[in-house]
N, C-alpha and C positions, 0 to 999 in steps of 0.2 A: 669717286664721286657717289653722292647719297642717292639712294633708290627712289626717292621721292624729294621734291622740293618743298613742299608744305605739307605739314599735319595738322588737320582742323580737329577741334575737339568740341564735343557736344558739352554743354554746360550744366544742365539741370539733372543729368544723370552720371554720365561718364567722368565729368571733373568735380563736381560738388555734392557733397552728402547731403540731399534735400530734405530727406525725412528726419536724419539725425538734427538737422539743423533747425528745423521749423518746430518739428512736435514739441519741444520744449518751450517754445513760444506761445504755441496754442494751448498746451497744458497750464500755462501761468494765468491765461484770461477765462478759461471756460470753468463752470462748475463741476464739482469733483465727480458727479454721477456721469459726465459725458466723457467717453472714451477719446482720448486726444488723437490717439493713432487713426481711429476709423474718421473722425472728423477731418484730420489732414487729408487722408486719402480719398475721401469725397470732394474736398475743395480742390485737390489736385486732378482729380478725374474730370471734374465739372470745367476746370480750367482748359484742359486739352480738348474737352469736347467742343468748348466754345471756339478754340482755335481752328479746329478742323471744319466746323459749321462756317466761321467767318470766311473762310477760303473760297466757300462757293456762295455767298450771299449776294456778291456783286455791289456791294455798298462801300467799297473802299476799305483800307486795311485799317482794322481796331488794333489799338496799342495792347502789347501783352500787360502792362499794369491794369488797364482797363478790363481786361479778360479776369485777370486776378481778382479784381475787386469784386466783380460781378459773380464769379464763382464763390467767393468769400459770403456773399449775401444769400446766395442760393443756400450753402451748407447750413448758415445760420438758421434760414427758414426751417430746413428739413429739421433742425432740432428744436425748433420752437423757441430760439434765443434771440437776444437782442444785444449789442455792445455798445458802448458808447462811440462816437465818430472817430475820436483820437485813438481808441483801441484798435478799432479797425484798420486806421491809418497804419497803426505801427506793425500790425500784423503782416501789411501788404510791404511795408517799408523794409522788414525782415528778409524778404527776398533778395536784398541789395548786400545781405551781410551773412551769407552761407559760408560754411566751411568747406575747405575743399579736402578730398580724400586724403588719407595720410601720406600717400605715395605720390600726389600730384607734383609736388615740387620736384622730386628727384626725376620724375619721368619727363616733365618739361624741360629741366636742365640736361637731360640725357638726349633729348630729341635736338636740341640746339647744339650739343656738343657732337652731334653726328652730321652737323652742316645742313639741317633742315629748318626752314621758318616755322613758327608757330602760331595757331590763330584759333580764337573761339569762334563756333560756328551754331547759332542758338536762336530758338525761338524768342529770346528776351529782347527788348527795346534795347537800342544802343547805350542810352543813358544808363540803364540799369547794369548791362554787362561791362560798361567803364568802370564802374563802382567794385563790380566783382574782381575784374582783372588787376585793380589795384591793389587788392588785398592779398593776391596770390605771390608765393615765395619767389617765383621766376617771372618776369614779365612776358607778355605774348607780344608778337610782332603786328598782329591784326586783329580786327574783330569783325565778323559779320553777323548782322543781325537781322532779324526778320522784317524791322520796319524799314531796313534799307531794300529789300527784296519785295516789299509790299505782300508778302504771303507766309505763311507758318508751314513748317515740316508737316508733311513729307512732299511739299510741293516742290516742283523742279527748281523754281526761281531761285529758292533760297540756297540750293547747292551750287548753283550757277555763279552765285557771288564772288568767290575766289578766281574762278577762270575769268570773268568779266573784268576785275579789278587788276587781277596781276598777270594777265595774259598767259595762264597755265594751260596746259591740256589737262584732261581728266587723269591720265595715267600718272602725272606728275603730284597728284594730290591723295593723300591717305586720310580718311576720314575715321576717326574715331567715335563710334556711337556708343548711347548709354542705354538704348531702349530698341525694343523689336521693331517700332514704326519708323524710328530714325535709319536703322540698318535697311529696310525696304526703301525708303525714299532715296538714300545714297546710293545704294544698287541699281536701283530702278534708272536714276540719273547716268549712272555709268563710274562712280567714283569706287576706286578699291576701299574697302571697309572694314576695319576691325572693330569688333563688339567688346566693350568691357562689360561682360555680362554678370553682374553681381548677383542679380536675382534669379538666375537659372532660369530664363525666360526661354520662348521659341518664337519663331516668326511665322507669322500666319501663312505665308507664301513660301514653300521652300524654295522655289526658284529665286527668289530674292534673299536668300541667306546671306550671311557675311562671309567674307573672303578668308577671315581670321577671328578666332573667338578665344577670350582669355577671361578668366574670374575677376580681373582687376585691371590696372592700367599697366603694370609692370611689364606684361608681354607685349606692349606695343615697342619696347625698344629692341627686342629680338628681330623685328621687320626691318630695322633701317641699318 
């Protein structure tokens, strides 16, 4: 019998290569004097900042696509840049065409072979995640999105989605996180958590550290 019934994967860090996918898109449309890596990292940081702020505004859920658009506008203003509307739209749409990490297909297949269901558990909108899931070399069984929960990570509502939807206990779900804040959110909610820590980062609160930590996704298979 499998140790876990469901393995959920973070999307924008654990399962997909965000920077490797989007920096080339940014580089293609920016002036040569603008560092595309720095521009992308500002865009991403403001997107995450807006997600965290929106959890506390009490104004209802703001779609992840909208946050992405607003964060892009911020990054452009900070660099005193303007881009045509169709170019901005193309940059936002590129979030639906991310490349998975090289080992993602092997790991998803291995999880399934060990008798576990697989799922995406992400800040993305469900529509965005369905496009990404369709491009994976191995299909996932479920998609749990922030717009289903009405909140963004690390709010507990998003980590509760698999339990409410599938009737599982916390101990039956292994969450594979890709960032320190995701680790803390999952652990605070009480989910067992494995961290694919490619960036060799650290959690701010040691009491909410991961149960398991690996340099990439392949270590997950040793837990099943």
